N, C-alpha and C positions, 0 to 999 in steps of 0.2 A: 504494500499501499505505500504511495505516495504523501507524505505530509508536507505542507510548504510552510517557512516560517515566517509569515506574514513581516516580521518585522525586518528579515532581512532583505525580502525583496522590495520594501518601501525604503529602507535603505540605500538600495542600489540606483535610485530615479531620483536623481535631485530637480529642483522646479525648474531649472533652466531647458532640463532633459525634456520633461513635459511640456514645456512651452514649445518646446522647438516639435512634439509629437503633436501637439493639438495643431499648430499652424501647418503642419502635413496635409495631416487628415483634413482640414477645412479647406488647404486650397487644393486635393483633390476632388474632395465635391465640388467647390465652383467650379474649375475647371470642365469636370465633366457635366455639369450642368450649361456651361458657354456652349460645349460642345454639342448639347442635345438640342438646343436652342439652333445654333446655324443648322445641325441638317433637319430641323422643321420649318427653317426659314428656306431650304433648297429646295424641299419638299414640291413645294407650286412648282419647280421649271420644271418636275419629273414629266407630264404631260405633253407640255410642247414638243417634248425630243422625240417622242413618240406619233405625233399627229403627223399625218402626212403631208406635201406638200401639194398644194393643189395646182394642178397643170390648168394656168388661164386659155380660157375656150379662143380659135382664132376667132376675129374681130373680120367680120365680113360688112367692108361697103357697100351698102346696097341703100337706093335711096330710100328714107324711107316719103311714105307721100300722107301727109296731113290730112286724115276725116276727121270730121266735127261730127262727137255723136252725143245728141240730145239726150240725153236719158232722164225721164219722169221721177220726180221724187216723192214715194210714196212717203205717206204719213207711216210713222214706225209703232205698231200697235202690241203690246205689249200682254201677250195673254200666257199670263205663269200658274194659270189654275191646275194644270199638273202637276209644276215643279210643288205647288202650297199643298198639295194634296198628298203626294212623297213626302214632301216636309213633315205634315202635320202626321202622317201614318208611324213615320219612324220616333218623333216625338211621344205618341202616343205608346208604341211598343217599347221604349226603353223604358218612359215612367212605370210600364204596369210592369217591366223586371225587374225593377229596382225595387218598388213597395207590393209585389204581387195582388193588385188590385185594380182588374180592369178598367180602363179609361174609356170614358164615353165621348165619343165625338165632337159631340154639342158642345163638353166642356170645355174645350181647346179652343181657343180664339188667334190667330197670330195679326200681329198688327203690323208688320213689317218686315220685308227678306231686303235686306243688303247683300249684294255682293261683295268681296272684297278682291282686293285685285292684290298678289304678292309678285313682289321684285324679285 
């Protein structure tokens, strides 16, 4: 069985040597963190390396005839009744699944539906 005498172990390491060990350990950690941040920064360039360069299509020098196109503008009619019905059914099904109580269709009122755009 190996027993260590703690007084001898602590006596052999002085405060200067302990400080050097601490600085080496902290320095190693910071160097590795900086390397990881550089690698993460360079990852955004990898997809650009694998993209195939698009070959430009040959340009044709044909004279383009200008034609006036007259379009009748029809007023936009938003008939979202089917979308509202699907959303209402999904909400009713979710509420029924959460509570376990059937939700009557007359009990739900959808006041507005706003389409969200994500960039």
